[in-house]
Every structure is written in structure tokens, then in C-alpha cells.
Residue, then its C-alpha position, 0 to 999 in steps of 0.5 A: m456495469t461501470p461504477e459512478i464517477l468519484d464523489t468524495t462528498r459521500i465519504r464519511k469514514l476513512l480507514f487507515l493502517g494505524p495507530k496514529g503517526s504511521y506513514s499511512d496516517f500522513a498519507k490519509n491526511r494528504f488525501i483528506e486535504t486534497f479532496n476536502l473530505n469531511c469524514v471520521s478517521t479510524n485506524l486499524k492494526s493490519i492491512s487485512g483488517v482494513i480490507k475486511a472492514l471495507k468488505d463488512e461495511n460495503s458502503e459508499d460512505i467508507a474509504a480506506v488508505i493502505p500502502i502498496e509499494n516501497s521504492i526499496e522493498g518493492i510491492v506490499r504483498e499483503t495489499l496485493d493479495n487482498l485487492s482482488s478480493l474486493k471484486k464483489e464489493e466493487y471497491k476501486i483505487v481512486a487515487e495514489t500518493t507517494m510519501n518520502v520515508e525517513h526513518a529514525l532510531l527512537g527510544y529511552a536508552e542512554k546510548k546505543s550499546d544499551i539497546k538489545i531489541v529494535r522493533s518496527h514494521p518488517q519493511a522498515l527493519a529491512q530498509c535499515k538493515k545495513y545501519l543495524q548491522e553496522n551499529f549493533s552486534d549480531s545478538l541484536i533482536e529484531e521484532a516485527t510490528l504491524s506498523t512503525s507507529a505501533a512500534v514507537k507507541s509500544l516503547q511507552s511501556a517497554d524496557k529502556n533496552v528496547a528501541a524502535i524505528g519510526s518517523l520524527e513526527c511519530a517520535q514527537m507524537y508519542q514524546v519518545p526521545i530521538i537516538d539517531t536520524k536518517i538511518n535509511d540504508e537508501v536516501n531515496n526511500q518512498t512509499r506509495f499509498i492508495l485510496l480505495a473507495k466505491f467509485l471510479a476516478p474521472q479521466t485526467g489525461r495522466d492516469k494509470t490503470s491497475i487490473t488483476f486476472s487469472t487465465e487457464n493454466q496453459a502455455g502462452a496464456l499470459c503472452k496472449i494478454l500482453a500481446i493485446l496490450n502491445k497491439y494497442q500500444i498500452n505502456m505497462s509499468y508493472i506486472d506481478s503474480r501471486p498464488s491463487k490460493k485455490e489450486l497448486g500452480e494456479y496464479v493471479f496476475y496483476i498489471d499496471f499500465e498507462g491510461h484510463i478504462l474510459d479511454k477508447k483503446i483500453e476499452n478495445a483491449f479489454e474486449e479482446i482480453m475478456p474471452l481469454v481470462k477466467m477472472f478479470y477485475v479492474i482495480g482502478s483507474y487513477h492518478c498520483i496526488n503529491 
């Protein structure tokens, strides 16, 4: 059964990866402004925690914002692994937005040489790897946190030899001094965030669709699916696979392609795909908001 078309007036609670000051928080604010949401925002410590809260409440009144892909580090595995678990509750990606990511080194140290520990989200640490190698010795300790904002917030009770990688907005929010700016190894650093809700986004003519599925562990099983997409001239923009966590050698596939599930050619493609899969779920049809 096709879910109802998105009605944002029903959303009363919006979950996001926090604490406040994270890039998920900024993406959440963009979705609120775009859709004029009248809702309460609640931050959670992990992506898995956000997904669990969605499933536990299982309501049309609740939505969530989580990161899905970074232009430097690629797909966010924790998000990808959790998306197919929403099949039973029928949550969909209803919109996405792309945020520019500009990292800064923050902390209370008087000079860089005093810093012995740098904290941040693993992706932020990876995105600043070259900077850290060029500015600190091999003895520098890199500590992973659940978000960049969590790392910055933790400095309020940390020693002066501990620094964090986070945004300038986050530094201002938690009143933490700025040691260095623009420390990204790559200037063009962007992260995609998705809005999950219990609806289907309407057609806009500039949509893309995300699906997840599994097949029998047979030679050529995936090729048959891709051949059907090619037959209907459906332009695929992303493909990945993850272990099913049920059986060794069994995988779940994820594909993004142009178009909306209400488009006739995609409906036809799905009809041919369905007999070939063990599991199939449309994660969403949506467009990007900037």
C-alpha cells in the first residue's frame, strides 16, 4: 500500500543527532524553515538511537534528521545499516539537504604545542587528517565522539591540553575559543542530511528514489536487477552493499536513482524486479532542499 503524501502539519516532534550545535542541528533548522514545521526538537546521542526512537514511537507525529553521506568520507555506514530496519514502520526519506562543512580547531590551549588530545566525530577527524599530521606530533591522541558538537561541549569540563574539531557556530554556542579555522583537508566538504517521516514526498520532477533489497545468493542475481533499470533508462546515481547480518555471504543492496516511485516507468520496473528479490523496500522518493 502506498503511504499518504507528505503532510508536514502533522509533525509535532523532530529528532536529530545532537547535542545542539551539530551539523545535524543546522540541517534540522533548514527543514523546519523550509516546511514551516511547528514541532519540538529532541537531540539524541547516536544515529542508532534516533532510529530506535522512531521505531519505538511509530507515529505520524514524529520525524527525524540524520546524516547519510559526506563528499570526502562517503556514505555514513551507521545510517545505511539502519534504513532497511524501518520497513515495518513505513518511514521514508521525504527530503534531503546538503550542508557545507567547515571545521575549526577549538579549545582552551594557549598554543597548539600544548594540545595532546583532539576529539571529534570519526568522520571529522578523518576529514582533517592531513592538518593534524602537519601540525602535531605522532603522539597526538585522537578521541572519537558521537558528534562534533559533543566533542566541543565536552571541553567545558576537560583539561586545557584537550581540543576539539567542530564548527564556528558550535564554538560560539558553547563559548569555546577558536584556535584555528578552515582546517579541512579538502575545501569542498559537504554532508547530505535526510528527513525521515511516515509519509511519501510528492512528485516534483527533480526527484530521486532510494531502494534497498536482497536477492538469492546466486550468480547474476544483482545483474538482473540492474538490467531492468537499464531497460527503462533509469539513471542510477549510487549503489552499495552491506552484510545482511543474518547469514555469511548474504548482502543487502542499496541503490539511488533518478525519478519518483509514482513515475510510470519506475512502477513498471518495480513490477519486473519484485519476483527476483527476497526483500524489497522503497526507502523514499524525494528531492534536495538547499
